[in-house]
mmCIF entry with sequence, helices, sheets and N, C-alpha, C, O atoms, coordinates in Angstrom:
data_MODEL
# 
_entry.id   MODEL 
# 
_entity.id                         1 
_entity.type                       polymer 
_entity.pdbx_number_of_molecules   1 
# 
_entity_poly.entity_id                      1 
_entity_poly.type                           'polypeptide(L)' 
_entity_poly.nstd_linkage                   no 
_entity_poly.nstd_monomer                   no 
_entity_poly.pdbx_seq_one_letter_code       
;(UNK)(UNK)(UNK)(UNK)(UNK)(UNK)(UNK)(UNK)(UNK)(UNK)(UNK)(UNK)(UNK)(UNK)(UNK)(UNK)
(UNK)(UNK)(UNK)(UNK)(UNK)(UNK)(UNK)(UNK)(UNK)(UNK)(UNK)(UNK)(UNK)(UNK)(UNK)(UNK)
(UNK)(UNK)(UNK)(UNK)(UNK)(UNK)(UNK)(UNK)(UNK)(UNK)(UNK)(UNK)(UNK)(UNK)(UNK)
;
_entity_poly.pdbx_seq_one_letter_code_can   XXXXXXXXXXXXXXXXXXXXXXXXXXXXXXXXXXXXXXXXXXXXXXX 
_entity_poly.pdbx_strand_id                 A 
# 
loop_
_entity_poly_seq.entity_id 
_entity_poly_seq.num 
_entity_poly_seq.mon_id 
_entity_poly_seq.hetero 
1 1  UNK n 
1 2  UNK n 
1 3  UNK n 
1 4  UNK n 
1 5  UNK n 
1 6  UNK n 
1 7  UNK n 
1 8  UNK n 
1 9  UNK n 
1 10 UNK n 
1 11 UNK n 
1 12 UNK n 
1 13 UNK n 
1 14 UNK n 
1 15 UNK n 
1 16 UNK n 
1 17 UNK n 
1 18 UNK n 
1 19 UNK n 
1 20 UNK n 
1 21 UNK n 
1 22 UNK n 
1 23 UNK n 
1 24 UNK n 
1 25 UNK n 
1 26 UNK n 
1 27 UNK n 
1 28 UNK n 
1 29 UNK n 
1 30 UNK n 
1 31 UNK n 
1 32 UNK n 
1 33 UNK n 
1 34 UNK n 
1 35 UNK n 
1 36 UNK n 
1 37 UNK n 
1 38 UNK n 
1 39 UNK n 
1 40 UNK n 
1 41 UNK n 
1 42 UNK n 
1 43 UNK n 
1 44 UNK n 
1 45 UNK n 
1 46 UNK n 
1 47 UNK n 
# 
_struct_asym.id          A 
_struct_asym.entity_id   1 
# 
_struct_sheet.id               AA1 
_struct_sheet.type             ? 
_struct_sheet.number_strands   3 
_struct_sheet.details          ? 
# 
loop_
_struct_sheet_order.sheet_id 
_struct_sheet_order.range_id_1 
_struct_sheet_order.range_id_2 
_struct_sheet_order.offset 
_struct_sheet_order.sense 
AA1 1 2 ? anti-parallel 
AA1 2 3 ? anti-parallel 
# 
loop_
_struct_sheet_range.sheet_id 
_struct_sheet_range.id 
_struct_sheet_range.beg_label_comp_id 
_struct_sheet_range.beg_label_asym_id 
_struct_sheet_range.beg_label_seq_id 
_struct_sheet_range.pdbx_beg_PDB_ins_code 
_struct_sheet_range.end_label_comp_id 
_struct_sheet_range.end_label_asym_id 
_struct_sheet_range.end_label_seq_id 
_struct_sheet_range.pdbx_end_PDB_ins_code 
_struct_sheet_range.beg_auth_comp_id 
_struct_sheet_range.beg_auth_asym_id 
_struct_sheet_range.beg_auth_seq_id 
_struct_sheet_range.end_auth_comp_id 
_struct_sheet_range.end_auth_asym_id 
_struct_sheet_range.end_auth_seq_id 
AA1 1 UNK A 6  ? UNK A 16 ? UNK A 6  UNK A 16 
AA1 2 UNK A 22 ? UNK A 33 ? UNK A 22 UNK A 33 
AA1 3 UNK A 39 ? UNK A 46 ? UNK A 39 UNK A 46 
# 
loop_
_atom_site.group_PDB 
_atom_site.id 
_atom_site.type_symbol 
_atom_site.label_atom_id 
_atom_site.label_alt_id 
_atom_site.label_comp_id 
_atom_site.label_asym_id 
_atom_site.label_entity_id 
_atom_site.label_seq_id 
_atom_site.pdbx_PDB_ins_code 
_atom_site.Cartn_x 
_atom_site.Cartn_y 
_atom_site.Cartn_z 
_atom_site.occupancy 
_atom_site.B_iso_or_equiv 
_atom_site.pdbx_formal_charge 
_atom_site.auth_seq_id 
_atom_site.auth_comp_id 
_atom_site.auth_asym_id 
_atom_site.auth_atom_id 
_atom_site.pdbx_PDB_model_num 
ATOM 1   N N  . UNK A 1 1  ? -14.153 -1.554  9.782   1.00 0.00 ? 1  UNK A N  1 
ATOM 2   C CA . UNK A 1 1  ? -14.218 -2.721  8.915   1.00 0.00 ? 1  UNK A CA 1 
ATOM 3   C C  . UNK A 1 1  ? -12.905 -3.477  8.876   1.00 0.00 ? 1  UNK A C  1 
ATOM 4   O O  . UNK A 1 1  ? -12.851 -4.588  8.350   1.00 0.00 ? 1  UNK A O  1 
ATOM 5   N N  . UNK A 1 2  ? -11.844 -2.898  9.422   1.00 0.00 ? 2  UNK A N  1 
ATOM 6   C CA . UNK A 1 2  ? -10.539 -3.606  9.385   1.00 0.00 ? 2  UNK A CA 1 
ATOM 7   C C  . UNK A 1 2  ? -10.569 -4.751  10.408  1.00 0.00 ? 2  UNK A C  1 
ATOM 8   O O  . UNK A 1 2  ? -11.017 -4.576  11.541  1.00 0.00 ? 2  UNK A O  1 
ATOM 9   N N  . UNK A 1 3  ? -10.102 -5.882  9.998   1.00 0.00 ? 3  UNK A N  1 
ATOM 10  C CA . UNK A 1 3  ? -10.022 -7.089  10.874  1.00 0.00 ? 3  UNK A CA 1 
ATOM 11  C C  . UNK A 1 3  ? -9.117  -8.079  10.193  1.00 0.00 ? 3  UNK A C  1 
ATOM 12  O O  . UNK A 1 3  ? -8.464  -7.727  9.211   1.00 0.00 ? 3  UNK A O  1 
ATOM 13  N N  . UNK A 1 4  ? -9.049  -9.313  10.675  1.00 0.00 ? 4  UNK A N  1 
ATOM 14  C CA . UNK A 1 4  ? -8.119  -10.287 10.110  1.00 0.00 ? 4  UNK A CA 1 
ATOM 15  C C  . UNK A 1 4  ? -8.406  -10.630 8.669   1.00 0.00 ? 4  UNK A C  1 
ATOM 16  O O  . UNK A 1 4  ? -7.495  -11.056 7.959   1.00 0.00 ? 4  UNK A O  1 
ATOM 17  N N  . UNK A 1 5  ? -9.648  -10.463 8.195   1.00 0.00 ? 5  UNK A N  1 
ATOM 18  C CA . UNK A 1 5  ? -9.937  -10.803 6.786   1.00 0.00 ? 5  UNK A CA 1 
ATOM 19  C C  . UNK A 1 5  ? -10.641 -9.656  6.025   1.00 0.00 ? 5  UNK A C  1 
ATOM 20  O O  . UNK A 1 5  ? -11.159 -9.832  4.922   1.00 0.00 ? 5  UNK A O  1 
ATOM 21  N N  . UNK A 1 6  ? -10.632 -8.487  6.665   1.00 0.00 ? 6  UNK A N  1 
ATOM 22  C CA . UNK A 1 6  ? -11.292 -7.318  6.025   1.00 0.00 ? 6  UNK A CA 1 
ATOM 23  C C  . UNK A 1 6  ? -10.449 -6.113  6.174   1.00 0.00 ? 6  UNK A C  1 
ATOM 24  O O  . UNK A 1 6  ? -9.829  -5.901  7.216   1.00 0.00 ? 6  UNK A O  1 
ATOM 25  N N  . UNK A 1 7  ? -10.409 -5.293  5.121   1.00 0.00 ? 7  UNK A N  1 
ATOM 26  C CA . UNK A 1 7  ? -9.604  -4.072  5.084   1.00 0.00 ? 7  UNK A CA 1 
ATOM 27  C C  . UNK A 1 7  ? -10.430 -2.942  4.453   1.00 0.00 ? 7  UNK A C  1 
ATOM 28  O O  . UNK A 1 7  ? -11.114 -3.147  3.450   1.00 0.00 ? 7  UNK A O  1 
ATOM 29  N N  . UNK A 1 8  ? -10.359 -1.766  5.045   1.00 0.00 ? 8  UNK A N  1 
ATOM 30  C CA . UNK A 1 8  ? -10.974 -0.543  4.482   1.00 0.00 ? 8  UNK A CA 1 
ATOM 31  C C  . UNK A 1 8  ? -9.890  0.476   4.316   1.00 0.00 ? 8  UNK A C  1 
ATOM 32  O O  . UNK A 1 8  ? -9.110  0.725   5.235   1.00 0.00 ? 8  UNK A O  1 
ATOM 33  N N  . UNK A 1 9  ? -9.836  1.077   3.129   1.00 0.00 ? 9  UNK A N  1 
ATOM 34  C CA . UNK A 1 9  ? -8.774  2.093   2.807   1.00 0.00 ? 9  UNK A CA 1 
ATOM 35  C C  . UNK A 1 9  ? -9.535  3.324   2.247   1.00 0.00 ? 9  UNK A C  1 
ATOM 36  O O  . UNK A 1 9  ? -10.318 3.202   1.305   1.00 0.00 ? 9  UNK A O  1 
ATOM 37  N N  . UNK A 1 10 ? -9.287  4.499   2.841   1.00 0.00 ? 10 UNK A N  1 
ATOM 38  C CA . UNK A 1 10 ? -9.803  5.768   2.338   1.00 0.00 ? 10 UNK A CA 1 
ATOM 39  C C  . UNK A 1 10 ? -8.889  6.186   1.181   1.00 0.00 ? 10 UNK A C  1 
ATOM 40  O O  . UNK A 1 10 ? -7.690  5.906   1.184   1.00 0.00 ? 10 UNK A O  1 
ATOM 41  N N  . UNK A 1 11 ? -9.486  6.864   0.190   1.00 0.00 ? 11 UNK A N  1 
ATOM 42  C CA . UNK A 1 11 ? -8.680  7.369   -0.867  1.00 0.00 ? 11 UNK A CA 1 
ATOM 43  C C  . UNK A 1 11 ? -9.271  8.712   -1.379  1.00 0.00 ? 11 UNK A C  1 
ATOM 44  O O  . UNK A 1 11 ? -10.423 9.065   -1.130  1.00 0.00 ? 11 UNK A O  1 
ATOM 45  N N  . UNK A 1 12 ? -8.397  9.422   -2.104  1.00 0.00 ? 12 UNK A N  1 
ATOM 46  C CA . UNK A 1 12 ? -8.775  10.671  -2.755  1.00 0.00 ? 12 UNK A CA 1 
ATOM 47  C C  . UNK A 1 12 ? -7.891  10.813  -4.015  1.00 0.00 ? 12 UNK A C  1 
ATOM 48  O O  . UNK A 1 12 ? -6.747  10.361  -4.054  1.00 0.00 ? 12 UNK A O  1 
ATOM 49  N N  . UNK A 1 13 ? -8.462  11.448  -5.019  1.00 0.00 ? 13 UNK A N  1 
ATOM 50  C CA . UNK A 1 13 ? -7.754  11.693  -6.231  1.00 0.00 ? 13 UNK A CA 1 
ATOM 51  C C  . UNK A 1 13 ? -8.203  13.005  -6.855  1.00 0.00 ? 13 UNK A C  1 
ATOM 52  O O  . UNK A 1 13 ? -9.368  13.386  -6.736  1.00 0.00 ? 13 UNK A O  1 
ATOM 53  N N  . UNK A 1 14 ? -7.292  13.691  -7.512  1.00 0.00 ? 14 UNK A N  1 
ATOM 54  C CA . UNK A 1 14 ? -7.586  14.945  -8.217  1.00 0.00 ? 14 UNK A CA 1 
ATOM 55  C C  . UNK A 1 14 ? -6.986  14.832  -9.570  1.00 0.00 ? 14 UNK A C  1 
ATOM 56  O O  . UNK A 1 14 ? -6.006  14.111  -9.758  1.00 0.00 ? 14 UNK A O  1 
ATOM 57  N N  . UNK A 1 15 ? -7.558  15.538  -10.545 1.00 0.00 ? 15 UNK A N  1 
ATOM 58  C CA . UNK A 1 15 ? -6.980  15.474  -11.914 1.00 0.00 ? 15 UNK A CA 1 
ATOM 59  C C  . UNK A 1 15 ? -7.556  16.570  -12.755 1.00 0.00 ? 15 UNK A C  1 
ATOM 60  O O  . UNK A 1 15 ? -8.396  17.353  -12.312 1.00 0.00 ? 15 UNK A O  1 
ATOM 61  N N  . UNK A 1 16 ? -7.084  16.614  -13.995 1.00 0.00 ? 16 UNK A N  1 
ATOM 62  C CA . UNK A 1 16 ? -7.574  17.569  -14.967 1.00 0.00 ? 16 UNK A CA 1 
ATOM 63  C C  . UNK A 1 16 ? -8.073  16.842  -16.156 1.00 0.00 ? 16 UNK A C  1 
ATOM 64  O O  . UNK A 1 16 ? -7.330  16.051  -16.737 1.00 0.00 ? 16 UNK A O  1 
ATOM 65  N N  . UNK A 1 17 ? -9.305  17.063  -16.560 1.00 0.00 ? 17 UNK A N  1 
ATOM 66  C CA . UNK A 1 17 ? -9.947  16.409  -17.687 1.00 0.00 ? 17 UNK A CA 1 
ATOM 67  C C  . UNK A 1 17 ? -9.393  16.962  -18.984 1.00 0.00 ? 17 UNK A C  1 
ATOM 68  O O  . UNK A 1 17 ? -8.765  18.020  -19.006 1.00 0.00 ? 17 UNK A O  1 
ATOM 69  N N  . UNK A 1 18 ? -9.632  16.238  -20.061 1.00 0.00 ? 18 UNK A N  1 
ATOM 70  C CA . UNK A 1 18 ? -9.152  16.645  -21.410 1.00 0.00 ? 18 UNK A CA 1 
ATOM 71  C C  . UNK A 1 18 ? -9.635  18.037  -21.775 1.00 0.00 ? 18 UNK A C  1 
ATOM 72  O O  . UNK A 1 18 ? -8.950  18.764  -22.493 1.00 0.00 ? 18 UNK A O  1 
ATOM 73  N N  . UNK A 1 19 ? -10.823 18.418  -21.282 1.00 0.00 ? 19 UNK A N  1 
ATOM 74  C CA . UNK A 1 19 ? -11.329 19.743  -21.631 1.00 0.00 ? 19 UNK A CA 1 
ATOM 75  C C  . UNK A 1 19 ? -10.774 20.851  -20.689 1.00 0.00 ? 19 UNK A C  1 
ATOM 76  O O  . UNK A 1 19 ? -11.118 22.025  -20.828 1.00 0.00 ? 19 UNK A O  1 
ATOM 77  N N  . UNK A 1 20 ? -9.942  20.461  -19.768 1.00 0.00 ? 20 UNK A N  1 
ATOM 78  C CA . UNK A 1 20 ? -9.280  21.514  -18.900 1.00 0.00 ? 20 UNK A CA 1 
ATOM 79  C C  . UNK A 1 20 ? -9.862  21.642  -17.533 1.00 0.00 ? 20 UNK A C  1 
ATOM 80  O O  . UNK A 1 20 ? -9.197  22.203  -16.661 1.00 0.00 ? 20 UNK A O  1 
ATOM 81  N N  . UNK A 1 21 ? -11.071 21.161  -17.267 1.00 0.00 ? 21 UNK A N  1 
ATOM 82  C CA . UNK A 1 21 ? -11.613 21.392  -15.924 1.00 0.00 ? 21 UNK A CA 1 
ATOM 83  C C  . UNK A 1 21 ? -10.945 20.405  -14.907 1.00 0.00 ? 21 UNK A C  1 
ATOM 84  O O  . UNK A 1 21 ? -10.599 19.269  -15.231 1.00 0.00 ? 21 UNK A O  1 
ATOM 85  N N  . UNK A 1 22 ? -10.796 20.911  -13.694 1.00 0.00 ? 22 UNK A N  1 
ATOM 86  C CA . UNK A 1 22 ? -10.185 20.167  -12.621 1.00 0.00 ? 22 UNK A CA 1 
ATOM 87  C C  . UNK A 1 22 ? -11.282 19.479  -11.810 1.00 0.00 ? 22 UNK A C  1 
ATOM 88  O O  . UNK A 1 22 ? -12.356 20.035  -11.580 1.00 0.00 ? 22 UNK A O  1 
ATOM 89  N N  . UNK A 1 23 ? -10.976 18.250  -11.385 1.00 0.00 ? 23 UNK A N  1 
ATOM 90  C CA . UNK A 1 23 ? -11.965 17.471  -10.626 1.00 0.00 ? 23 UNK A CA 1 
ATOM 91  C C  . UNK A 1 23 ? -11.281 16.808  -9.437  1.00 0.00 ? 23 UNK A C  1 
ATOM 92  O O  . UNK A 1 23 ? -10.068 16.597  -9.432  1.00 0.00 ? 23 UNK A O  1 
ATOM 93  N N  . UNK A 1 24 ? -12.088 16.485  -8.431  1.00 0.00 ? 24 UNK A N  1 
ATOM 94  C CA . UNK A 1 24 ? -11.580 15.725  -7.252  1.00 0.00 ? 24 UNK A CA 1 
ATOM 95  C C  . UNK A 1 24 ? -12.656 14.726  -6.852  1.00 0.00 ? 24 UNK A C  1 
ATOM 96  O O  . UNK A 1 24 ? -13.849 15.028  -6.881  1.00 0.00 ? 24 UNK A O  1 
ATOM 97  N N  . UNK A 1 25 ? -12.221 13.563  -6.488  1.00 0.00 ? 25 UNK A N  1 
ATOM 98  C CA . UNK A 1 25 ? -13.095 12.485  -6.013  1.00 0.00 ? 25 UNK A CA 1 
ATOM 99  C C  . UNK A 1 25 ? -12.500 11.914  -4.732  1.00 0.00 ? 25 UNK A C  1 
ATOM 100 O O  . UNK A 1 25 ? -11.290 11.986  -4.519  1.00 0.00 ? 25 UNK A O  1 
ATOM 101 N N  . UNK A 1 26 ? -13.367 11.336  -3.865  1.00 0.00 ? 26 UNK A N  1 
ATOM 102 C CA . UNK A 1 26 ? -12.902 10.650  -2.708  1.00 0.00 ? 26 UNK A CA 1 
ATOM 103 C C  . UNK A 1 26 ? -13.801 9.514   -2.371  1.00 0.00 ? 26 UNK A C  1 
ATOM 104 O O  . UNK A 1 26 ? -14.920 9.449   -2.879  1.00 0.00 ? 26 UNK A O  1 
ATOM 105 N N  . UNK A 1 27 ? -13.366 8.619   -1.541  1.00 0.00 ? 27 UNK A N  1 
ATOM 106 C CA . UNK A 1 27 ? -14.191 7.478   -1.143  1.00 0.00 ? 27 UNK A CA 1 
ATOM 107 C C  . UNK A 1 27 ? -13.385 6.491   -0.346  1.00 0.00 ? 27 UNK A C  1 
ATOM 108 O O  . UNK A 1 27 ? -12.404 6.866   0.296   1.00 0.00 ? 27 UNK A O  1 
ATOM 109 N N  . UNK A 1 28 ? -13.776 5.244   -0.371  1.00 0.00 ? 28 UNK A N  1 
ATOM 110 C CA . UNK A 1 28 ? -13.068 4.192   0.302   1.00 0.00 ? 28 UNK A CA 1 
ATOM 111 C C  . UNK A 1 28 ? -13.247 2.894   -0.452  1.00 0.00 ? 28 UNK A C  1 
ATOM 112 O O  . UNK A 1 28 ? -14.223 2.704   -1.178  1.00 0.00 ? 28 UNK A O  1 
ATOM 113 N N  . UNK A 1 29 ? -12.271 1.991   -0.265  1.00 0.00 ? 29 UNK A N  1 
ATOM 114 C CA . UNK A 1 29 ? -12.310 0.641   -0.783  1.00 0.00 ? 29 UNK A CA 1 
ATOM 115 C C  . UNK A 1 29 ? -12.533 -0.338  0.386   1.00 0.00 ? 29 UNK A C  1 
ATOM 116 O O  . UNK A 1 29 ? -11.876 -0.229  1.421   1.00 0.00 ? 29 UNK A O  1 
ATOM 117 N N  . UNK A 1 30 ? -13.436 -1.266  0.219   1.00 0.00 ? 30 UNK A N  1 
ATOM 118 C CA . UNK A 1 30 ? -13.627 -2.358  1.146   1.00 0.00 ? 30 UNK A CA 1 
ATOM 119 C C  . UNK A 1 30 ? -13.198 -3.655  0.507   1.00 0.00 ? 30 UNK A C  1 
ATOM 120 O O  . UNK A 1 30 ? -13.640 -3.993  -0.591  1.00 0.00 ? 30 UNK A O  1 
ATOM 121 N N  . UNK A 1 31 ? -12.308 -4.408  1.215   1.00 0.00 ? 31 UNK A N  1 
ATOM 122 C CA . UNK A 1 31 ? -11.811 -5.652  0.622   1.00 0.00 ? 31 UNK A CA 1 
ATOM 123 C C  . UNK A 1 31 ? -11.850 -6.763  1.652   1.00 0.00 ? 31 UNK A C  1 
ATOM 124 O O  . UNK A 1 31 ? -11.743 -6.520  2.854   1.00 0.00 ? 31 UNK A O  1 
ATOM 125 N N  . UNK A 1 32 ? -12.005 -7.979  1.169   1.00 0.00 ? 32 UNK A N  1 
ATOM 126 C CA . UNK A 1 32 ? -11.788 -9.164  1.978   1.00 0.00 ? 32 UNK A CA 1 
ATOM 127 C C  . UNK A 1 32 ? -10.513 -9.845  1.435   1.00 0.00 ? 32 UNK A C  1 
ATOM 128 O O  . UNK A 1 32 ? -10.281 -9.907  0.228   1.00 0.00 ? 32 UNK A O  1 
ATOM 129 N N  . UNK A 1 33 ? -9.698  -10.353 2.384   1.00 0.00 ? 33 UNK A N  1 
ATOM 130 C CA . UNK A 1 33 ? -8.436  -10.943 2.002   1.00 0.00 ? 33 UNK A CA 1 
ATOM 131 C C  . UNK A 1 33 ? -8.350  -12.376 2.519   1.00 0.00 ? 33 UNK A C  1 
ATOM 132 O O  . UNK A 1 33 ? -8.999  -12.723 3.505   1.00 0.00 ? 33 UNK A O  1 
ATOM 133 N N  . UNK A 1 34 ? -7.566  -13.188 1.867   1.00 0.00 ? 34 UNK A N  1 
ATOM 134 C CA . UNK A 1 34 ? -7.319  -14.558 2.357   1.00 0.00 ? 34 UNK A CA 1 
ATOM 135 C C  . UNK A 1 34 ? -6.178  -14.579 3.374   1.00 0.00 ? 34 UNK A C  1 
ATOM 136 O O  . UNK A 1 34 ? -5.666  -13.523 3.746   1.00 0.00 ? 34 UNK A O  1 
ATOM 137 N N  . UNK A 1 35 ? -5.773  -15.771 3.827   1.00 0.00 ? 35 UNK A N  1 
ATOM 138 C CA . UNK A 1 35 ? -4.798  -15.911 4.828   1.00 0.00 ? 35 UNK A CA 1 
ATOM 139 C C  . UNK A 1 35 ? -3.384  -15.462 4.395   1.00 0.00 ? 35 UNK A C  1 
ATOM 140 O O  . UNK A 1 35 ? -2.498  -15.286 5.231   1.00 0.00 ? 35 UNK A O  1 
ATOM 141 N N  . UNK A 1 36 ? -3.193  -15.282 3.076   1.00 0.00 ? 36 UNK A N  1 
ATOM 142 C CA . UNK A 1 36 ? -1.944  -14.790 2.540   1.00 0.00 ? 36 UNK A CA 1 
ATOM 143 C C  . UNK A 1 36 ? -1.960  -13.282 2.294   1.00 0.00 ? 36 UNK A C  1 
ATOM 144 O O  . UNK A 1 36 ? -0.951  -12.707 1.885   1.00 0.00 ? 36 UNK A O  1 
ATOM 145 N N  . UNK A 1 37 ? -3.109  -12.640 2.544   1.00 0.00 ? 37 UNK A N  1 
ATOM 146 C CA . UNK A 1 37 ? -3.226  -11.201 2.332   1.00 0.00 ? 37 UNK A CA 1 
ATOM 147 C C  . UNK A 1 37 ? -3.645  -10.833 0.951   1.00 0.00 ? 37 UNK A C  1 
ATOM 148 O O  . UNK A 1 37 ? -3.668  -9.652  0.604   1.00 0.00 ? 37 UNK A O  1 
ATOM 149 N N  . UNK A 1 38 ? -3.982  -11.820 0.141   1.00 0.00 ? 38 UNK A N  1 
ATOM 150 C CA . UNK A 1 38 ? -4.456  -11.609 -1.273  1.00 0.00 ? 38 UNK A CA 1 
ATOM 151 C C  . UNK A 1 38 ? -5.898  -11.172 -1.251  1.00 0.00 ? 38 UNK A C  1 
ATOM 152 O O  . UNK A 1 38 ? -6.717  -11.729 -0.520  1.00 0.00 ? 38 UNK A O  1 
ATOM 153 N N  . UNK A 1 39 ? -6.211  -10.162 -2.062  1.00 0.00 ? 39 UNK A N  1 
ATOM 154 C CA . UNK A 1 39 ? -7.605  -9.699  -2.143  1.00 0.00 ? 39 UNK A CA 1 
ATOM 155 C C  . UNK A 1 39 ? -8.495  -10.714 -2.789  1.00 0.00 ? 39 UNK A C  1 
ATOM 156 O O  . UNK A 1 39 ? -8.206  -11.214 -3.876  1.00 0.00 ? 39 UNK A O  1 
ATOM 157 N N  . UNK A 1 40 ? -9.587  -11.021 -2.116  1.00 0.00 ? 40 UNK A N  1 
ATOM 158 C CA . UNK A 1 40 ? -10.616 -11.933 -2.670  1.00 0.00 ? 40 UNK A CA 1 
ATOM 159 C C  . UNK A 1 40 ? -11.776 -11.198 -3.269  1.00 0.00 ? 40 UNK A C  1 
ATOM 160 O O  . UNK A 1 40 ? -12.284 -11.578 -4.323  1.00 0.00 ? 40 UNK A O  1 
ATOM 161 N N  . UNK A 1 41 ? -12.213 -10.118 -2.591  1.00 0.00 ? 41 UNK A N  1 
ATOM 162 C CA . UNK A 1 41 ? -13.263 -9.268  -3.122  1.00 0.00 ? 41 UNK A CA 1 
ATOM 163 C C  . UNK A 1 41 ? -12.877 -7.803  -2.914  1.00 0.00 ? 41 UNK A C  1 
ATOM 164 O O  . UNK A 1 41 ? -12.192 -7.474  -1.946  1.00 0.00 ? 41 UNK A O  1 
ATOM 165 N N  . UNK A 1 42 ? -13.299 -6.953  -3.787  1.00 0.00 ? 42 UNK A N  1 
ATOM 166 C CA . UNK A 1 42 ? -12.985 -5.509  -3.663  1.00 0.00 ? 42 UNK A CA 1 
ATOM 167 C C  . UNK A 1 42 ? -14.194 -4.723  -4.087  1.00 0.00 ? 42 UNK A C  1 
ATOM 168 O O  . UNK A 1 42 ? -14.748 -4.951  -5.162  1.00 0.00 ? 42 UNK A O  1 
ATOM 169 N N  . UNK A 1 43 ? -14.614 -3.786  -3.238  1.00 0.00 ? 43 UNK A N  1 
ATOM 170 C CA . UNK A 1 43 ? -15.732 -2.887  -3.580  1.00 0.00 ? 43 UNK A CA 1 
ATOM 171 C C  . UNK A 1 43 ? -15.199 -1.465  -3.409  1.00 0.00 ? 43 UNK A C  1 
ATOM 172 O O  . UNK A 1 43 ? -14.696 -1.097  -2.348  1.00 0.00 ? 43 UNK A O  1 
ATOM 173 N N  . UNK A 1 44 ? -15.322 -0.671  -4.483  1.00 0.00 ? 44 UNK A N  1 
ATOM 174 C CA . UNK A 1 44 ? -14.940 0.692   -4.520  1.00 0.00 ? 44 UNK A CA 1 
ATOM 175 C C  . UNK A 1 44 ? -16.186 1.541   -4.233  1.00 0.00 ? 44 UNK A C  1 
ATOM 176 O O  . UNK A 1 44 ? -17.190 1.427   -4.936  1.00 0.00 ? 44 UNK A O  1 
ATOM 177 N N  . UNK A 1 45 ? -16.120 2.387   -3.208  1.00 0.00 ? 45 UNK A N  1 
ATOM 178 C CA . UNK A 1 45 ? -17.289 3.186   -2.794  1.00 0.00 ? 45 UNK A CA 1 
ATOM 179 C C  . UNK A 1 45 ? -16.920 4.659   -2.830  1.00 0.00 ? 45 UNK A C  1 
ATOM 180 O O  . UNK A 1 45 ? -16.335 5.187   -1.885  1.00 0.00 ? 45 UNK A O  1 
ATOM 181 N N  . UNK A 1 46 ? -17.273 5.327   -3.944  1.00 0.00 ? 46 UNK A N  1 
ATOM 182 C CA . UNK A 1 46 ? -17.064 6.765   -3.980  1.00 0.00 ? 46 UNK A CA 1 
ATOM 183 C C  . UNK A 1 46 ? -18.016 7.501   -3.019  1.00 0.00 ? 46 UNK A C  1 
ATOM 184 O O  . UNK A 1 46 ? -19.142 7.050   -2.813  1.00 0.00 ? 46 UNK A O  1 
ATOM 185 N N  . UNK A 1 47 ? -17.592 8.594   -2.445  1.00 0.00 ? 47 UNK A N  1 
ATOM 186 C CA . UNK A 1 47 ? -18.408 9.425   -1.570  1.00 0.00 ? 47 UNK A CA 1 
ATOM 187 C C  . UNK A 1 47 ? -19.423 10.169  -2.358  1.00 0.00 ? 47 UNK A C  1 
ATOM 188 O O  . UNK A 1 47 ? -20.210 10.928  -1.792  1.00 0.00 ? 47 UNK A O  1 
# 
């Protein structure tokens, strides 16, 4: 999906909830950008 006006970034995060359990999430973000590299649209897609 990466191109002159589209960017895809994979991500992952882990944390500990207030009740003490540990969690992990992953996914990717799809964005379209303008000629200056500014994000015009952003979609977060968890796996």
